[in-house]
N, C-alpha and C positions, 0 to 999 in steps of 0.2 A: 392237853386236856381243855375242854370247854366247859363254861359255866352257863347254866340255863336258868334264867330268872322266870318263875312260874308265878303268875299273878292271879289270884282268885278274886273276883269282884262280885261274889254272891254271899249272903249271910247264911244260906240255907244249908251249906256243907253237905250233909248226907242225902238231903232231898234235891239238891241241884243238878240239874241236867248237864249244865256246862261243866261243872266240876267233875262229875262222873266221867263224861267223855274225855276232859283234859287229863284226868287222872290215869285213864287207860293209855293215853298217848305217852305220858311221862313213865309209866310202868314199862311200856314196850321200848321206849327211848333208852331207859337205864339198862335194859337187857341188851340192846344193841351197842350201847356206848358205855360200857361198865366204868370207864375211868372218868367220866364227866361228873361234874358237880350240879346238883339242882338245888336251888334257893327258892323256897315256896313261901309266899306272902299273901295271907288273906287280908284284904284291905279293910274288911269289916272288923277284924280282930287286931289291927295294927294302929297304933296312934299316929295320925298324921298332924303335923303342925298346922294351926289355923293360918289361912293365907290373909291376913289382915294386919292392921297396926304396924309395928315395928318391921315386920316382914315385907309388907307392901311398901313401906317407905324405902327399905333397902333396895327392892327391885327398881323403884323409879330412880333411885340415886344411881344405879348402874346404867339404866337407860339414858340418863342425862349426864353421865360422865362425872358425877360428883362422888366424893369420899363418903364412906359409911362413918357414922358416929359409932362409938364403942357399943352402944346398945343395939344398933341396927346390925352391926357385925355379929354380935352373939346370936341374934335372932336368925340371921341369914345362914349361920353354920348348919342349922337342922335342915334347911333346904339343900345346902351343898352336899350333906351326908346322903340325903335320898337320891339326889342326882348322880353322885358318884357311885352309889350302888347300882343304879340303873345302868349307867354308862359302862361300868366295869364287866357286865355280863356279855357274852358272846352271842347268845340266842334268847328269844323271848316266847313265853306262851302265855297267852291272856285268855282266862276263862270268864265270860260275862253273859248274864241274862240281858234281855231287852226289857228296860222299864219305860213306859210311856214312849215307845218308839225310839228310844235312844239308849243311853248307858246309865247304870246306877250312879247316884251322886258321889259315892266314895271313889269310884274309878275316875269321875270328872275331877274330884279334888286332887287326886294323884297326878293326873294329867297337868293340872294347873300349876302344880309344884315343878313338874319336870320341865315344862316348856318355858325356858328362860333364855334371854339373849346372852350371847357369849358362852353359854354352856352347852345348849342342845341345838341352838341355831344362831346364824349371824346374819346381819344386814350387809348385803354386798355393796360394792362401790356404785353400781347402778341403781341402788334403792330397792333392790329385791331381796329375796331370802335364800338362804342356803343351810341345809340341814348339817349338823355336826356329828350325828350318831349314824354312821353309814356301814354298809357291807355286813349286816347282820340280819338273819331271818326271823321272822315273826309268824307265829301260828295264832290266828284268832279262833277261839271255839265260842261260838255265839248261839245261845238257846233263845228261841222265840215262840211265844204262845201261838201265834198266827203264822202265816205263810207270805212271803214277799217276793214272788218270782220276778226275775228281770223281765222287763217289757210289759208288765202288767201296771194297773192303776195302784195296786198295793205297794209296788216298789217305791213310790214317793214317800211312804211312811217309814221306810227303813232308814232312819238316822242312826242306827247303831253301828252297822258296818260301814256306811258311808262316812260318818264322823271319824271312826277309828282309823280308817285307810287315810283320810285326809290329814289327821293331826300326826299320825306316825309318819306319813310321807313328808310332812312338813319338817320334821326333825332329821330326816334323812333315811328312814326305815322303808325301803321301797320293795323288799322281798317279803311280801305279805301273803300268807297263805290262810284260806278260809275253811273252816269246818263248821257249817251251820246245822243245828238240830231243830227242826221245824216240821209241823206244828207240835207244841208240847201241851196245848190246851184245847184248841178249836175243834179238834176232831176226836176228842175223847182219849181216855187212858190206854186203850189197846194201841191206837195209832202212835200215841206218844212213846210208849215202850218200844215199839217196833222201830220208829225213827231213832230212838236212843241206842238200840242194839246195832242198827245200821251204822250209826256215826262211830260207835266204840270200834266196830270192825274196821271202818275206814281210818280211824286215828291210830290204830295199831299199824296199818300198813304204812301211813305217812311217816311214822316215827322212824322207820328204817333209813330214810334219806334226808332227815332234817339235820 
């Protein structure tokens, strides 16, 4: 039995293109993998610990090889719980809109919690980096109001997919599959609904071999 961690990074829920398509994927996945477990987390409806104060001090203590104070250790446990929840999953689905050419701040907050030395990556003897979360597939379901085709000037503005692939690869997740829904705004509601329907059909097909 595998565990799928399904992260929703939109507060819109019923009106979210990314969540609608990801939900279709999850529904099809459950039918094809009836014994697998799905953990769904909406990052806008989940309390994430602030990454400041004692938590930040605890991070730097780790980076400099120092011991935690009791207060730092208590604060750091909340970070460790989220990291362990993430690492314990076997597969990942991330549904996210594009905000200002990048990702919503709640998803960035979650990423900043996850990406920690000795937990999700390590520094190698040569001074490089090696991810510690490996051999697990990720599906990115990315909704965007505009269009960012490869090889065009618009591609440079796509910091959504580019960043997610970079940071996930940094922690070792290199089997990254992309399902983009675009445009959801620029060409009107009829085109948006058409693109949504096409993406849902594609999602259902992709679920069979995930």
